Each structure stands twice: as structure tokens, then as C-alpha cells.
N, C-alpha and C positions, 0 to 999 in steps of 0.2 A: 504494499500499499504506500509506503514511504517513497519507494522508487517511482511509483506511478505519479505521486504528488510532485516529486521533483522534476519528472519528465514534463508534466503539465505546466509547471512553473517555468521551466526553460522554454517551452513552446510559446507561452504567453510573452515571455521576455523577448524572444527572437521576433515574434510578430510585432511587438511594440517597437523594437529597433528598426525593423524593416519599414514600418509605417512612418517612422521619424526621419528616414533617409530622405535627402533632397530629391525632388522629382525634376524631370527635364522636359522641356518642350522647345520647339524650333519655329522660327518665323521668317518668312521671305517677303520682302518688299520688291515688286517687280513692275517697272513701267514697260509695257509690252508693245509700245509704238503702234498704235492704231490696230490693236488686236493681232499684231504679227503680220499684218497684210502688206507692209512696206517691203519686207524681205521675202524672197521666195522660200517656201518651206517654213516661214516664221511661226505659223500657228502650231505646227507639229513640234517645232523647237521649244516653244513655251511649255507644251505638255510634257516633252521629254525631260526638260530641266526640273519641272515640279515632281515628275515621277521619280527622277534620280534622287532628289533631296528629301522627298516625303515630309515636308514641313507640317507641323500641326496646323498652322494658319498661314494663308497666303493672301497678301494685299496686292491688288492689281490696279494699275493706273492706265488710262486710255482704253477703257471698255466702251465700245461704240454701238454694239447691237446692229451691225450693218444689215441692210436688206431685210429688216424685220426679223432677224434671228436673235436668239437669246444666247449671248456669248457664254455666260456662266453655265447654261445647260450643255453647250457644245464642248466646253473645256472639261466639265466633269464626265461627260460621255467619252471624251478622248482619254482621260485618265483611267476610266473604268476598262477601256480597251487595253490599257497597259497594266491592268491588275491592281490599280490603286482606287480605293473608294473615297470620294470626297463629297461634301455637302455644300450647297450654296443656295442662293435665291436670286430673283431678278433684280438687277441694279443697272444704272447707266452712269457712264464716265469712270466710275470705280467699281471694283468687284471684290468679293471675299470668298475664300474657299476654306473649308474646315474639315480636318479628318474626323472630327467629333460631331455628333448630332447637334444641330442648331435648334435652340429652344426659343429664340426670338430674333427679330431683325428689325431695323429701323433706318429711315432716311434722316440723318441728323442735320445735314445741310444740303438742300435740294438743288438739282441742276437747273440753271437758268442761263440761256444764251451762252452755253459752253464755258461758264466761269467757275467750274470745279464743283466737287461734291465731297460729302463725308457720309459714309454709311457705317452702320454697326451690326454685328451679330453677337449673340450670347450663346455660350456653350458651357457645359460642365465636364470637367475631367476629375474623376474620382470624387472627392468631396469639395473641390474648388470651382467656384463660378468664375467665368471669364467674360469680359466685355471687350471685343476686338474690333477695332476701327480701321477703315481705309480712307485715306484723304488724297485728293488731287486738287491742289489749290490753283487759283487763277493764273493764267499764263501772261496776262497783260499787266501794264504798269510795272514792268520788271526793271526796277531801277538799278539792280546790280549790273545790268547790261549798260545802263547809262553811265555808270562809273568807268566802264570800259569803252565809252565813246560810241555807243549804239542806242538809238531810241528804243525805249522799253515797250513800245507799242507797234511801231512800224519796222524796227530793226534797220533803219537807214542810218548811215554814218552821221554822227553829230560833229559840229565844228570843233568841240573839245570835250573831254571827259567831265562828268559831273562829280565834283568832289566835296561840295558843301554838305555836311551831314544832315543839317536841319532841312535842307531842300530835298535831299535824298529821301528822307523819312516822310516828308510832306507828299511827295509824288508817290511814294510806295504805298501810303495810306489810301490812295485812290483805288487800289486793287480791292478785291473782296476777300483777300486772304485773312485779314484780321477778323472779319465777321465769321468766317468759317471756323477759325481756331476758337473764337469765343463760344460759338455754338457747340463745338466739340467739348470744351472745358465744362460748360454747364451740364451737358449730358453725362460726361465722364464722372463728374462729382456725384451725380445722382446714382450712377451705377456703382461707384465705389462705396457709397453710403449703404447700399444694399448687400455689400460683401463681395462684390465682383473685383477680380484683378484686371487691371485696365492696360491694354497695349494698343498703340496706333502706329501704322506704317503708311508712308505716303511720299509722293512726289510733291514737294511744297512749292516748286518754282520760286524758291527764295533761299539764300544762303543761311548759315547758322551764325548766331552771335558768338559761338565758341570758336569759329574759324577766321572771322575777320577781326583779328586782334593785333596788338602792337607787334608781335613777332612775325606776323604774316603781311604787314602793311605793304611790303615791296614785292610780294609774290603774286603770280596769276593776274597781273594788271589790276591790282587793287588801287594803284596810284596813290598810295599813302593813306588810304581811308581805313579808319578803325571805327566800326559801327555795330551797335546792338540791333541786329535785324529782328523785327517785331514778332514774327510767328514763333520762332524758337524761344525768344526771350519770354514771351507770355506763357509758353508751356513750362519753362523753368520756374517762373514765378508761381505757377500753380502746382509745383512739386514734381513735375515730370522729369525723367532723366533720359538723356540721349544714349541709347545703347552702344552705338559705335564709339562715341567719345568716352564712355565709361571704361571700355576695353582699351582704347587707344586715345588717351587724353591730349596728346601733343599734335596739333594740326600741322606742325612743321615737318615732323618725321612721318606722320601718318595723315596726309591730307584727306584721304578717302574720297577722292573725286569720283562722282558718279556720272558727270556729263561734261562735255560731249565725249562719248566713247567711240573709239575706232570700231569699225565693222568691216570685215573682209568683203562683204557683199556691196559695200558703198564707198565711193571715193569720198575723201574728206570734205570736198566742197558740197556734197549732198547731205552732210551732217551739220556743219557749222552754221550758226546764226550770226556770227561776228567774224568774218574771214580775215580781218586784219588785227584780230585781238587774241589774247590768251584768256578764254572764257571758262576755263576749267573751274568747277565748283562742286561741292557736296550739297545736292538738293534732294536727295532720296534718303529717307530717315526711318528709323524705328525708335519710338519713344515708349516709355513704360512708367507706371506709377508704382513706386516701391511699396510693397505690402507682402506680408508672409514670406519675407526674405526673397522675393522675386529679384533676380539680378542676372545680367548677362555674363555668360561664361566664355563664349567665343563669339567673334564677329569677323566676317570676311566680305570681300567684294567679289560678286559673281560676275564674270564677263571678261572680255579681252583686257590685257593689261594697259594698253596704250590709250592715249586721249588725242583729240584733235586740237591743235594749237596753231593759230594763224593759218588755217586751212591746210595743215600738214599733219601727218601721223607722227606722234611723239611717244616713245616708250615711257613706262613708269620708272622713276628712279627713287621711289619712296619705300618706306618700310611696310606699307600696306600688304595684307595677306590676300592673295587673289585665288579664286577657284576658276579654272579654265572651263569654258563651255564644252559640252559634249561634241558639238559640231557647228551647225549653223547658229549664229547669234542673232536673235530676232529683233533687236532694238538699238536705238542710238544712245540709250542709257546703260549703266551697269546696275545690277541688282544688288541688294544687301541681304545677307543671310546671317541670322543671329540665333544662337542657342542660349536658352535661359535655364536657371535652376530656381526652384521655389519649394516652399513647404506647405 
């Protein structure tokens, strides 16, 4: 009887120990360049990369639902053909995929005149609730291009770069990115108050306040500008952490550029928006709200290593960790892949 009791006690102790071990999940932010239609074989390449990585959650930018098709249905069908089961729901401009059953979904910032969206899904993994968001913010009033001497609405060459910080921020505020982030923060606070762990991925079309700092003022045609870009600044004020910068805090050694990426299927002049400038920037992100020890353990850039600079292909000389594509690369961006641990 004593042996049986000790065995039962050991089993309980082992179970408690296993239950207390950190859990893992992975997240992929992927701008898919018009649903992969720009590059021959692009749609299948998107499906192949997701099937290879098997992220728990996938955030997609540039979902278009062309010709009255439902992109998220098509991509989940393509993944099923590859033996991977994913769940999704109808959305426009952005999309969300989940390996886990979706318990709810919502439009947080609706699409209007192609100025971006924010969508949310809810899922439960074990005993943890998750609220996962995808964001594609407005591509207009891109004043980080004006710093580089290109109009942020027409992308025509300007007489000179815009370097006055107050004026940069004034023009930047004309975009709807601030409104989208504010809508997300309000929704995320409500979800967190109900016990959900919050993660958002997106193409923000705006740099990070963590990247345009004193140490980088003379890099990538910043022209001496040091600026707290609003979208990421507001997220930081609300308690959100930038997963890539948590793993790689130094933007000098690890710039993490996600745009514009080289693509073997396109000449650089078909990718650049600012052919006489160095427009490299990190505009694709994964943010999270720390809770239950949720923290990133690894982060990497998925895609070709090089970027387009002054309409030429330039290799990466950074310390960033890259994961090479399987074959065809479907986009002009690079994707961001992050693994998290949580309890």
C-alpha cells in the first residue's frame, strides 16, 4: 500500500511538473503581395512556406479576394492538400489563419477605400485564451519616404528630403494608421481584461520608434532624423512589446529590414518605390502583451537575404538571422517568424 501511495504521489508530482513547463507557440507575419499573384507560382509558394513552418497563427497582409473568391478559404484548402489543417474566416485586406479552433472573430478596424484593416480571432490552447490580431495599416501619407526625398502619396521625387520632425509627424498624422492602432489597443485591452493573451502581427507601413534612433541617424537615408514614429510608440505606451526587438535589441547590428526585399523573379526597378534612395526599413512586426510569462524565444526573417537599394540588389551585412525560402519567393517583403514561450 505504501509503495502504491508513493507511486501515486510521484505520478501527481510528475504531472504537476509537466503542467508547469513552459508551452511554445509560433507566429508568422507574411505580406503576400496581392495574394501571391504578382509572382508566377506565388500562391503555391505562400502555402508551401506556411506548410513548412506550421505556425500556430499566421497573419496575412494584402488579402484581396480577387474575382469574388475567398482567399482564406483557398489558402486553407491548399494547406489541407499539403496535409496541414488550418482554420480561418472571411476577411478583406488582412487575413488570419489558426491551427486551433477559432471561437470568435471580429473586424476591429474596417476596410474603407483601401486604407487598411485590423481583424481579430479568438482561440484557446489548453487552458489559455488567445486574442490574435492582423493589421495592414494605411500605405498613404508615408512620411518616412518623404525623409528620403519621395512624396508619401505620389512617390514622386521631392526637391529635398523632409527632415523637420514636427512637420514629419504632422503629415504622418494625416494617415489613418493612428486610428487603426487606437482601435486595436481599445479592443485588445478588453480582450486582455477577459484573460486573453494578446498578439498582433502586421505590415504597418511605418517604421519603428526603436529603429530611428541616434545610433541609426546616418543609416538607410534617415538624413539625421531621430523620431518616435507614432504607431509603434503608442503600442509601447500601452504595454506592448516588439518581439523582434526583444530578441535583437540593437537596430545597428540587427536592423531586421523587411522591405524592399530582393526577389529573383523581379528586377529591382519593379520592386523599389524610391529608385534613387536607400528605402530599407523594418515595417513588418509581431507585437505581444506580456502576460503569463509570454515572451519571444527566437525570431528570424523569412525570405531572401538581400534588399533593393537605389534600384540595385544589395546583400545583407547584418547580424540578422534569415531563413531561406523553399524556392519561389512570392512577395516584395520579407516575412517575420517568431516562436514564443508562455505558461
